[in-house]
ZAMARGU-4260 file (C-alpha; in steps of 0.2 Angstrom, whole numbers, plus 5000, padded with zeros to 4 digits):
<rodrens>
0) 5003/5000/5001 | 5007/5015/4995 | 5009/5028/5008 | 4999/5044/5008 | 4997/5059/5020
5) 4982/5055/5031 | 4976/5070/5032 | 4969/5074/5013 | 4968/5055/5008 | 4949/5055/5012
10) 4946/5072/5002 | 4958/5072/4988 | 4954/5084/4972 | 4960/5070/4958 | 4951/5055/4947
15) 4958/5040/4940 | 4952/5046/4925 | 4958/5063/4923 | 4975/5064/4935 | 4985/5059/4920
20) 4998/5072/4915 | 4991/5079/4903 | 4989/5096/4898 | 4994/5107/4913 | 5001/5094/4921
25) 5011/5087/4907 | 5026/5086/4912 | 5037/5081/4895 | 5029/5095/4887 | 5040/5103/4873
30) 5036/5121/4881 | 5044/5118/4897 | 5061/5113/4890 | 5074/5124/4891 | 5085/5127/4874
35) 5104/5124/4877 | 5118/5112/4874 | 5125/5103/4888 | 5142/5094/4889 | 5143/5078/4899
40) 5157/5078/4912 | 5161/5063/4922 | 5146/5055/4916 | 5133/5071/4918 | 5126/5088/4911
45) 5139/5104/4913 | 5131/5121/4915 | 5144/5129/4902 | 5134/5134/4888 | 5119/5144/4896
50) 5117/5160/4889 | 5104/5154/4877 | 5094/5144/4892 | 5076/5151/4896 | 5063/5143/4907
55) 5046/5145/4904 | 5041/5149/4924 | 5060/5147/4933 | 5071/5162/4934 | 5088/5159/4927
60) 5093/5164/4946 | 5092/5148/4953 | 5093/5143/4973 | 5091/5127/4981 | 5071/5124/4986
65) 5066/5128/5004 | 5058/5113/5015 | 5043/5121/5011 | 5033/5134/5003 | 5036/5148/5013
70) 5024/5160/5003 | 5003/5162/5008 | 5002/5164/4988 | 5007/5145/4985 | 4991/5141/4992
75) 4979/5153/4984 | 4973/5149/4965 | 4968/5167/4959 | 4959/5160/4943 | 4940/5168/4942
80) 4927/5157/4947 | 4938/5145/4957 | 4940/5147/4974 | 4927/5156/4984 | 4928/5169/4997
85) 4934/5156/5013 | 4947/5148/5000 | 4939/5133/4995 | 4943/5127/4978 | 4927/5121/4965
90) 4936/5104/4957 | 4924/5104/4940 | 4927/5123/4936 | 4947/5121/4939 | 4947/5104/4931
95) 4934/5115/4915 | 4948/5132/4917 | 4962/5119/4913 | 4954/5111/4900 | 4947/5124/4889
100) 4962/5134/4892 | 4975/5120/4889 | 4984/5121/4905 | 4988/5138/4915 | 4999/5150/4916
105) 5018/5147/4923 | 5013/5157/4939 | 4999/5148/4942 | 5007/5132/4940 | 5013/5130/4957
110) 4996/5132/4965 | 4985/5124/4955 | 4995/5109/4955 | 4994/5109/4974 | 4975/5104/4973
115) 4976/5096/4956 | 4986/5082/4963 | 4979/5081/4981 | 4991/5086/4991 | 4977/5100/4999
120) 4961/5094/4999 | 4949/5105/4990 | 4937/5106/5002 | 4952/5116/5013 | 4948/5132/5017
125) 4964/5147/5017 | 4963/5147/5037 | 4967/5126/5038 | 4979/5124/5025 | 4994/5132/5034
130) 4992/5119/5048 | 4990/5107/5038 | 5006/5111/5028 | 5013/5111/5046 | 5007/5092/5049
135) 5015/5086/5031 | 5031/5096/5035 | 5033/5087/5052 | 5027/5071/5047 | 5040/5070/5032
140) 5055/5077/5043 | 5051/5060/5055 | 5051/5051/5041 | 5067/5055/5031 | 5075/5056/5048
145) 5070/5038/5050 | 5077/5030/5035 | 5092/5042/5040 | 5096/5034/5057 | 5096/5018/5049
150) 5107/5021/5036 | 5117/5034/5042 | 5131/5033/5027 | 5117/5035/5015 | 5112/5053/5022
155) 5123/5062/5009 | 5130/5054/4993 | 5147/5048/4990 | 5159/5058/4982 | 5175/5052/4974
160) 5180/5068/4969 | 5177/5066/4951 | 5162/5077/4951 | 5165/5096/4955 | 5146/5100/4952
165) 5141/5087/4963 | 5152/5091/4977 | 5144/5110/4976 | 5128/5101/4975 | 5130/5096/4993
170) 5138/5110/4998 | 5123/5121/4993 | 5112/5110/5003 | 5121/5111/5017 | 5120/5129/5017
175) 5102/5127/5016 | 5101/5116/5030 | 5109/5131/5040 | 5096/5144/5037 | 5085/5132/5038
180) 5090/5128/5057 | 5094/5146/5060 | 5076/5152/5057 | 5063/5161/5072 | 5050/5153/5079
185) 5038/5156/5091 | 5036/5146/5108 | 5018/5145/5105 | 5025/5138/5086 | 5039/5127/5094
190) 5026/5119/5107 | 5015/5116/5093 | 5026/5108/5084 | 5033/5096/5097 | 5013/5088/5098
195) 5014/5086/5079 | 5031/5079/5079 | 5026/5065/5093 | 5009/5061/5084 | 5021/5058/5067
200) 5033/5048/5077 | 5018/5037/5087 | 5010/5035/5066 | 5028/5027/5058 | 5033/5019/5072
205) 5031/5002/5068 | 5035/5005/5052 | 5050/4992/5046 | 5063/4994/5032 | 5070/4980/5021
210) 5090/4986/5024 | 5095/4976/5008 | 5081/4983/4997 | 5080/5002/5003 | 5101/5000/5001
215) 5098/4994/4984 | 5088/5008/4981 | 5097/5021/4988 | 5113/5016/4978 | 5101/5016/4959
220) 5094/5033/4965 | 5113/5038/4969 | 5114/5035/4950 | 5101/5043/4942 | 5100/5058/4953
225) 5116/5067/4944 | 5109/5064/4928 | 5092/5072/4931 | 5089/5087/4920 | 5107/5098/4923
230) 5102/5106/4907 | 5088/5114/4918 | 5093/5134/4924 | 5084/5124/4940 | 5099/5114/4943
235) 5111/5126/4940 | 5122/5137/4950 | 5118/5139/4969 | 5102/5125/4961 | 5113/5113/4961
240) 5108/5109/4979 | 5091/5105/4971 | 5099/5087/4968 | 5100/5084/4983 | 5085/5090/4988
245) 5076/5077/4976 | 5087/5064/4981 | 5081/5063/4998 | 5062/5064/4991 | 5066/5052/4981
250) 5073/5040/4995 | 5059/5045/5009 | 5047/5039/4996 | 5057/5024/4993 | 5056/5018/5013
255) 5040/5020/5015 | 5033/5014/5000 | 5045/4996/4998 | 5032/4987/4987 | 5036/5002/4974
260) 5054/5006/4981 | 5061/5016/4967 | 5061/5011/4950 | 5071/5021/4934 | 5061/5036/4927
265) 5054/5041/4943 | 5069/5056/4946 | 5061/5065/4931 | 5043/5062/4936 | 5047/5067/4954
270) 5060/5082/4949 | 5044/5089/4938 | 5035/5092/4954 | 5052/5098/4964 | 5054/5112/4949
275) 5036/5116/4946 | 5031/5117/4966 | 5049/5122/4972 | 5048/5116/4992 | 5054/5100/4996
280) 5039/5095/5008 | 5027/5101/4992 | 5033/5092/4981 | 5035/5076/4991 | 5018/5075/4996
285) 5012/5080/4978 | 5023/5065/4971 | 5016/5052/4983 | 4997/5058/4981 | 5002/5055/4962
290) 5011/5038/4963 | 4997/5033/4975 | 4984/5030/4960 | 5001/5026/4944 | 5013/5016/4957
295) 5010/5001/4946 | 5018/5009/4929 | 5033/5007/4939 | 5032/4988/4943 | 5034/4973/4934
300) 5013/4975/4931 | 5014/4990/4924 | 5028/4988/4914 | 5020/4970/4907 | 5004/4981/4902
305) 5013/4992/4892 | 5025/4978/4881 | 5004/4970/4878 | 4999/4985/4874 | 5014/4988/4861
310) 5011/4971/4854 | 4993/4974/4851 | 4996/4991/4842 | 5012/4981/4832 | 4996/4968/4826
315) 4986/4982/4822 | 4998/4990/4812 | 5004/4972/4801 | 4984/4970/4799 | 4982/4988/4791
320) 4997/4984/4780 | 4989/4969/4773 | 4974/4974/4770
</rodrens>
């Protein structure tokens, strides 16, 4: 069973038929790809030639994504007639707007995806969502800490000195961690987070890991992440640290979803969530909600289904040629 966030799962605003990444949620849209040449160095793409690189919804100046989305605007959808006065989203109107307009503007993509993929229930109000986000952040932190305590050697990727950019990525990521620790918290918020952490610890205390399988997942993730979208501005300069953010999301998901674990291709899918939502916690839960419905595509059952479909298409094509 794919682990979801129990606070939102009963109210998620996705469906089996139209949650697929089409139109607005197209993760492979040519309009969102960057144009530019990349040189492969030590098995990864270099960011040397970036003068012509442009991104439809990310500024060229990149930095490491925060743990949670800092702006209240990330919880607010400004599309006409979609959100009521208390901040509830009309799911049918949201989907109709996306269908009629072929998507949403880059500026609206982040807030819309948080509802479209089920991170926030459409029935939640503007006052409820900051509290939901706090709960999701604490649970993610407890989940990540659990596997890190089991595999302390996997907290950071192994560096052999052959990839200077990956070493810089670790440094940028560590700097973000230091900034997060220095953020001031009121005593009231500390007490609230302490209570939420206690709840999360109780929730996950009985979760056990298959150490061998998790180590194998980490090994594959450490091969795939350095090759993920290195030609995008989001992963250049200080944004190199986002590779470590992506790595933590994928390992945490694999640890708590052993029936799916990690399969090649999930890095590219999760990367798109991280790039659009630009926050670690938001990307993890949105990616997890998506995988609840489409995780079979990354398992043997899904692969067999795709093979059968391709064979069927081949038979149809052969019949057409002989008619």
